[in-house]
C-alpha positions as CSV (number, residue, x, y, z in Angstrom):
1,M,-73.7,-55.1,0.0
2,S,-72.6,-52.7,-2.7
3,D,-74.8,-52.3,-5.8
4,T,-71.6,-51.6,-7.9
5,G,-71.8,-53.5,-11.2
6,R,-75.5,-54.5,-10.8
7,G,-78.4,-53.2,-12.8
8,R,-82.2,-53.6,-12.1
9,F,-81.9,-57.5,-11.9
10,G,-79.0,-57.5,-9.5
11,R,-80.3,-54.7,-7.3
12,A,-83.7,-56.6,-7.0
13,L,-81.9,-59.8,-5.9
14,A,-79.7,-57.8,-3.4
15,A,-82.7,-56.3,-1.6
16,P,-82.7,-57.0,2.2
17,G,-84.2,-60.3,3.3
18,F,-84.7,-63.5,1.3
19,G,-86.5,-64.0,-2.0
20,A,-86.9,-66.0,-5.2
21,I,-86.4,-65.8,-8.9
22,A,-89.5,-67.6,-10.3
23,E,-89.0,-69.5,-13.5
24,F,-91.3,-70.1,-16.5
25,K,-90.5,-73.2,-18.6
26,R,-92.8,-75.6,-20.5
27,R,-90.5,-78.6,-20.1
28,S,-87.3,-79.8,-18.6
29,P,-84.7,-82.2,-20.2
30,S,-84.6,-84.0,-16.8
31,A,-88.3,-84.0,-15.8
32,G,-90.0,-83.9,-19.3
33,D,-93.1,-81.9,-19.9
34,L,-94.2,-79.6,-17.2
35,Q,-96.8,-77.2,-18.7
36,P,-96.6,-77.7,-22.5
37,D,-99.4,-75.2,-23.0
38,G,-98.4,-72.8,-20.2
39,D,-99.5,-69.3,-20.5
40,V,-96.4,-67.1,-19.9
41,V,-98.6,-63.9,-19.4
42,A,-100.7,-65.4,-16.7
43,V,-97.8,-66.9,-15.0
44,A,-95.8,-63.7,-15.1
45,R,-98.6,-61.8,-13.5
46,A,-99.0,-64.5,-10.9
47,Y,-95.4,-64.4,-10.0
48,E,-95.5,-60.7,-9.5
49,R,-98.5,-60.8,-7.4
50,A,-96.8,-63.6,-5.3
51,G,-93.7,-61.5,-4.5
52,A,-91.1,-62.7,-6.8
53,R,-87.8,-60.7,-6.9
54,A,-87.3,-61.5,-10.5
55,M,-88.6,-63.9,-13.3
56,S,-86.5,-66.3,-15.3
57,V,-87.8,-67.2,-18.8
58,L,-86.5,-70.2,-20.7
59,V,-85.9,-69.2,-24.4
60,D,-84.2,-72.4,-25.5
61,E,-86.2,-75.0,-27.7
62,R,-84.9,-77.8,-25.4
63,F,-87.2,-76.4,-22.8
64,A,-90.0,-75.6,-25.3
65,G,-89.1,-72.0,-24.9
66,T,-88.8,-69.1,-27.5
67,W,-87.8,-65.5,-27.4
68,D,-91.5,-64.7,-27.9
69,D,-92.0,-66.0,-24.4
70,L,-89.6,-63.4,-23.1
71,R,-91.3,-60.6,-25.1
72,A,-94.7,-61.7,-23.8
73,A,-93.4,-61.7,-20.2
74,R,-92.0,-58.2,-20.7
75,N,-95.3,-56.9,-21.8
76,A,-97.1,-58.6,-18.8
77,T,-94.9,-57.8,-15.8
78,T,-92.6,-55.1,-14.3
79,L,-90.4,-57.8,-12.7
80,P,-86.7,-57.8,-13.8
81,L,-86.5,-60.6,-16.4
82,L,-83.6,-63.2,-16.8
83,A,-83.2,-64.7,-20.3
84,K,-82.2,-68.3,-19.7
85,G,-80.6,-70.4,-22.3
86,F,-77.1,-71.6,-23.6
87,F,-75.6,-68.3,-24.6
88,D,-72.2,-68.0,-26.2
89,S,-72.3,-65.1,-28.7
90,S,-72.8,-61.3,-29.0
91,D,-75.9,-62.0,-31.1
92,D,-77.5,-63.8,-28.2
93,L,-76.9,-60.8,-25.9
94,R,-78.4,-58.4,-28.5
95,T,-81.4,-60.6,-29.0
96,A,-82.0,-60.7,-25.2
97,A,-81.7,-56.9,-24.9
98,E,-84.1,-56.4,-27.8
99,A,-86.6,-58.8,-26.4
100,G,-86.8,-57.0,-23.0
101,A,-84.4,-59.0,-20.8
102,D,-82.8,-57.3,-17.8
103,A,-80.2,-60.1,-17.4
104,I,-78.8,-63.2,-19.1
105,L,-77.5,-66.5,-17.9
106,L,-73.9,-67.5,-18.5
107,L,-72.9,-71.1,-17.9
108,L,-69.3,-71.6,-16.8
109,C,-69.6,-75.3,-17.7
110,D,-69.9,-74.2,-21.4
111,L,-67.7,-71.1,-21.4
112,D,-64.0,-70.6,-20.9
113,D,-62.9,-67.5,-18.8
114,E,-62.0,-65.4,-21.7
115,T,-65.3,-65.8,-23.5
116,C,-67.3,-65.4,-20.2
117,A,-65.4,-62.2,-19.4
118,R,-66.1,-60.8,-22.9
119,L,-69.8,-61.6,-22.7
120,M,-69.9,-60.0,-19.3
121,R,-68.5,-56.8,-20.6
122,E,-70.7,-56.8,-23.7
123,A,-73.8,-57.5,-21.5
124,S,-72.9,-54.5,-19.4
125,D,-72.5,-52.3,-22.5
126,L,-76.1,-53.4,-23.4
127,G,-77.5,-52.6,-20.0
128,L,-77.9,-56.3,-19.1
129,D,-76.9,-57.9,-15.7
130,T,-75.4,-61.5,-15.9
131,L,-76.1,-64.5,-13.7
132,V,-72.9,-66.5,-13.9
133,E,-73.6,-70.1,-13.0
134,A,-71.3,-72.5,-11.2
135,H,-72.0,-76.1,-10.1
136,D,-68.7,-77.1,-8.5
137,A,-65.8,-75.6,-6.5
138,D,-63.7,-74.9,-9.5
139,E,-66.4,-73.0,-11.3
140,L,-67.3,-71.1,-8.2
141,E,-63.6,-70.0,-8.0
142,R,-63.7,-69.0,-11.6
143,A,-66.9,-67.0,-11.2
144,T,-65.4,-65.1,-8.2
145,K,-62.1,-64.4,-10.0
146,L,-64.1,-63.1,-13.0
147,G,-65.7,-60.6,-10.7
148,A,-69.3,-61.8,-11.4
149,P,-71.6,-59.6,-9.1
150,V,-74.4,-62.3,-9.2
151,I,-73.4,-66.0,-8.9
152,G,-75.7,-68.9,-9.3
153,V,-74.9,-72.2,-7.6
154,N,-76.7,-75.1,-9.3
155,A,-77.4,-78.3,-7.4
156,R,-77.8,-80.0,-10.7
157,D,-74.9,-81.3,-12.8
158,L,-76.2,-80.3,-16.3
159,S,-74.0,-83.1,-17.9
160,T,-75.7,-85.9,-15.9
161,F,-78.8,-84.1,-14.4
162,A,-77.7,-85.6,-11.0
163,I,-78.8,-83.5,-7.9
164,D,-76.5,-83.0,-4.9
165,R,-78.1,-80.5,-2.6
166,Q,-75.5,-81.0,0.2
167,A,-72.7,-80.1,-2.2
168,Q,-74.7,-77.1,-3.4
169,L,-75.1,-75.8,0.2
170,A,-71.4,-76.2,1.0
171,L,-70.6,-74.2,-2.1
172,V,-73.2,-71.5,-1.2
173,A,-71.7,-71.4,2.3
174,S,-68.1,-70.9,0.8
175,A,-69.2,-68.2,-1.7
176,P,-68.0,-64.6,-1.2
177,R,-70.4,-62.5,0.8
178,D,-69.8,-59.5,-1.3
179,R,-71.7,-61.1,-4.2
180,V,-75.4,-61.9,-4.7
181,I,-75.7,-65.7,-4.4
182,V,-78.5,-67.6,-6.1
183,A,-79.2,-71.2,-5.1
184,E,-80.6,-73.0,-8.1
185,S,-82.5,-76.3,-8.6
186,A,-83.9,-79.0,-6.2
187,I,-86.0,-76.7,-4.1
188,A,-89.5,-77.9,-3.5
189,T,-90.3,-76.9,0.0
190,R,-90.0,-73.9,2.4
191,A,-87.4,-75.9,4.5
192,Q,-85.2,-76.5,1.5
193,G,-85.3,-72.9,0.6
194,A,-84.5,-72.0,4.2
195,A,-81.5,-74.3,4.1
196,A,-80.1,-72.4,1.2
197,E,-80.9,-69.1,3.0
198,L,-79.1,-70.2,6.1
199,A,-76.1,-71.2,4.1
200,G,-75.8,-67.7,2.6
201,A,-78.0,-67.6,-0.5
202,N,-79.7,-64.2,-1.1
203,V,-82.3,-65.8,-3.3
204,I,-83.4,-69.1,-4.7
205,L,-84.3,-69.9,-8.3
206,V,-87.3,-72.2,-8.6
207,G,-88.7,-73.6,-11.8
208,S,-89.9,-77.2,-12.1
209,T,-91.6,-77.0,-8.7
210,L,-93.6,-74.0,-9.7
211,M,-94.5,-75.2,-13.2
212,R,-95.7,-78.6,-11.8
213,A,-98.1,-76.8,-9.5
214,R,-101.8,-76.2,-10.4
215,D,-101.2,-72.5,-9.5
216,P,-97.6,-71.5,-9.8
217,G,-98.1,-68.1,-8.1
218,T,-99.7,-69.7,-5.0
219,K,-96.8,-72.2,-4.9
220,L,-94.3,-69.5,-5.1
221,A,-96.0,-67.6,-2.2
222,D,-95.9,-70.8,-0.1
223,L,-92.3,-71.4,-0.7
224,I,-91.2,-68.0,0.5
225,Q,-93.7,-67.7,3.2
226,R,-92.5,-67.0,6.7
227,P,-92.5,-67.9,9.5
228,L,-91.3,-71.5,9.3
229,V,-93.2,-73.7,11.8
230,K,-91.2,-76.0,14.1
231,V,-92.5,-78.9,16.2
232,C,-90.1,-79.6,19.0
233,G,-89.6,-82.2,21.7
234,L,-90.0,-85.1,19.5
235,T,-89.0,-88.5,20.9
236,R,-90.9,-91.1,18.7
237,Q,-90.7,-91.8,15.0
238,E,-94.5,-91.9,14.7
239,D,-94.7,-88.3,16.1
240,V,-91.9,-87.1,13.6
241,D,-93.9,-88.6,10.8
242,A,-97.1,-86.8,12.1
243,A,-95.3,-83.5,12.2
244,V,-94.2,-83.8,8.7
245,E,-97.6,-85.0,7.5
246,A,-99.1,-81.9,9.2
247,G,-96.8,-79.6,7.3
248,A,-94.0,-78.6,9.8
249,D,-91.0,-77.2,8.3
250,L,-88.7,-77.9,11.2
251,V,-88.6,-80.9,13.6
252,G,-86.8,-80.5,16.8
253,F,-84.9,-83.1,19.0
254,I,-83.9,-82.1,22.5
255,L,-80.6,-83.6,23.5
256,A,-80.3,-81.8,26.9
257,Q,-79.9,-84.0,30.0
258,E,-82.3,-82.1,32.1
259,S,-85.3,-82.1,29.7
260,R,-88.3,-84.3,30.2
261,R,-88.5,-84.3,26.4
262,R,-85.0,-85.6,25.9
263,T,-84.1,-88.0,23.2
264,D,-80.8,-89.7,22.7
265,E,-80.7,-89.4,18.9
266,L,-82.1,-87.5,16.0
267,L,-84.8,-89.5,14.3
268,A,-85.3,-89.9,10.6
269,A,-87.1,-87.2,8.7
270,P,-87.5,-86.6,4.8
271,E,-85.3,-84.0,3.1
272,T,-88.4,-81.9,2.7
273,V,-87.9,-80.6,6.3
274,L,-85.0,-79.5,8.5
275,R,-83.9,-81.4,11.6
276,V,-82.9,-79.3,14.6
277,A,-80.8,-80.5,17.4
278,V,-81.5,-78.7,20.7
279,F,-78.7,-78.4,23.2
280,V,-78.3,-76.8,26.6
281,G,-74.8,-76.0,27.9
282,D,-72.9,-78.7,26.0
283,R,-73.2,-79.9,22.5
284,H,-71.8,-82.5,20.2
285,D,-71.6,-83.3,16.5
286,T,-74.7,-84.6,14.9
287,D,-76.1,-84.7,11.3
288,A,-78.7,-82.1,12.2
289,D,-79.4,-79.3,9.6
290,V,-79.6,-76.6,12.3
291,V,-78.4,-76.5,16.0
292,Q,-80.5,-74.6,18.6
293,F,-78.2,-73.9,21.4
294,Y,-78.9,-72.4,25.0
295,E,-76.2,-71.7,27.6
296,R,-76.9,-73.4,30.9
297,E,-77.8,-71.2,33.8
298,N,-78.6,-72.4,37.4
299,G,-79.2,-75.9,36.2
300,H,-81.4,-75.1,33.3
301,R,-81.4,-73.5,30.0
302,A,-80.8,-69.8,29.6
303,R,-83.6,-67.6,28.5
304,D,-82.6,-67.0,24.9
305,G,-80.6,-69.2,22.5
306,V,-78.9,-69.1,19.2
307,L,-79.5,-70.9,15.9
308,M,-76.3,-72.2,14.3
309,R,-75.5,-73.8,10.9
310,N,-72.2,-75.7,11.3
311,E,-70.3,-73.2,13.5
312,E,-71.9,-70.1,12.2
313,R,-74.6,-68.2,14.1
314,V,-77.6,-67.7,11.8
315,G,-80.4,-66.5,14.1
316,T,-81.6,-65.8,17.6
317,V,-84.1,-67.9,19.6
318,V,-86.2,-65.4,21.7
319,D,-87.7,-67.5,24.5
320,L,-89.4,-67.1,27.9
321,P,-87.5,-67.4,31.2
322,W,-87.3,-70.9,32.4
323,E,-90.8,-71.9,33.6
324,E,-91.9,-68.2,33.9
325,G,-93.8,-65.8,31.9
326,D,-92.9,-62.3,30.7
327,A,-95.4,-59.6,29.5
328,T,-92.5,-58.0,27.4
329,H,-91.9,-61.2,25.5
330,L,-93.2,-60.1,22.2
331,D,-91.7,-56.7,22.6
332,R,-88.2,-58.2,23.1
333,A,-88.7,-60.4,20.0
334,R,-89.8,-57.5,17.9
335,A,-86.7,-55.6,18.9
336,T,-84.2,-58.4,18.1
337,R,-82.4,-57.9,14.9
338,G,-81.9,-60.6,12.3
339,R,-83.6,-63.9,12.1
340,V,-85.7,-64.6,15.1
341,M,-87.2,-68.0,16.1
342,L,-90.0,-67.1,18.5
343,A,-90.5,-69.7,21.3
344,G,-92.1,-70.0,24.7
345,G,-95.8,-70.1,25.5
346,L,-97.1,-70.4,22.0
347,D,-100.1,-72.5,21.1
348,P,-102.8,-72.5,18.4
349,Q,-104.9,-69.9,20.2
350,N,-102.1,-67.2,20.4
351,V,-99.7,-67.9,17.7
352,R,-101.4,-65.8,14.9
353,A,-101.4,-62.7,17.2
354,A,-97.7,-63.4,18.1
355,I,-96.8,-63.7,14.4
356,D,-98.6,-60.5,13.5
357,A,-96.8,-58.7,16.3
358,V,-93.3,-60.0,15.8
359,R,-93.1,-61.2,12.1
360,P,-90.5,-63.8,13.1
361,W,-88.5,-66.1,10.9
362,A,-89.8,-69.2,12.6
363,V,-92.1,-70.2,15.5
364,D,-91.4,-73.0,17.9
365,S,-93.6,-75.1,20.2
366,A,-93.2,-78.3,22.2
367,R,-95.7,-78.4,25.0
368,S,-98.8,-77.2,23.1
369,T,-98.5,-80.3,20.8
370,E,-98.1,-82.9,23.6
371,R,-100.3,-85.5,25.3
372,E,-97.6,-85.7,28.0
373,P,-93.9,-84.7,27.9
374,G,-92.2,-86.2,24.9
375,I,-95.3,-87.8,23.6
376,K,-97.3,-85.9,20.9
377,D,-101.0,-85.7,20.3
378,H,-101.3,-85.8,16.6
379,D,-104.5,-83.7,16.5
380,K,-102.7,-81.0,18.6
381,V,-99.7,-81.1,16.2
382,K,-102.0,-80.5,13.2
383,A,-103.8,-77.7,15.0
384,W,-100.4,-76.0,15.9
385,V,-99.2,-76.1,12.3
386,E,-102.5,-75.0,10.8
387,A,-102.7,-72.1,13.2
388,A,-99.2,-71.0,12.6
389,R,-99.6,-71.0,8.9
């Protein structure tokens, strides 16, 4: 991805891997008061320690924000700062630059193309990046044609405050890959952030979730933490519920004929987690968030598999040979490029060492959480998730 047309803010978002813009706001028109007496200096420092790519600061009075909040954040952190408000004039841009912003928000729902293009040019002249925000297909096309290097895709309709995460993910997936794509709003868990990541977002922008937290920095670190933790081989609703309660990010359902952990359907799970459909050899349409697919070899699954979102490959499952061990397992995983889900032989006793050795995107276990094939021991499920965290 080229850095052409991007300043400090855009370059930070385009860095390899996945990250977050962490937002400071005291209230939200949709959610009401969040932290009316929030300390922007303390929060800015916490976000930087937690690994934010950039920080967004609301400067609009509808969010109980002021330009002084941006100035205070500038003095407190070295993070690139996004000034967030409803901007439509050259004066707004100059004020943002003077207050220490690295970038400004431009809302296509409020701006025609001519005005947005002019503000983008003026921002560039002032050394500011722009985050051009879209919330539907028409606005995404407009942002693309305007040449916006950084495009935000908001799950929230600002006219109604309605949230549509699936529509957002579809827009993210259709966005041009030569731009930095930011998924905004409605992200409260690691799994929801991962859904945006798999759809093609470079970063997420998170505000209300962080500002509701007792410790916004700790919550941010939790949201961007990897690996994700998967509990697989689920066949009973009570076991799915136990995995979610234990803190699993991914719940897996094996739809392969030969598995002793086979289920005929994907069971219900809240939108705070991702459901994974596991297939061997053949697959069919489901409403799973992710597909884990293995070829069939000699009547059983092949060693390694792939992760797919819709029809796009988004990761590799590095597994053990069928019913065999391999001393090179972790070395193979470490040498695999891209997102790696590490599977095979993992349990609460060895998963931390495996994570430290491989640094995978996700870890997967079925057997270590069982009382018998397809039947979970809820204490073992809890132990697995806690150890993998």
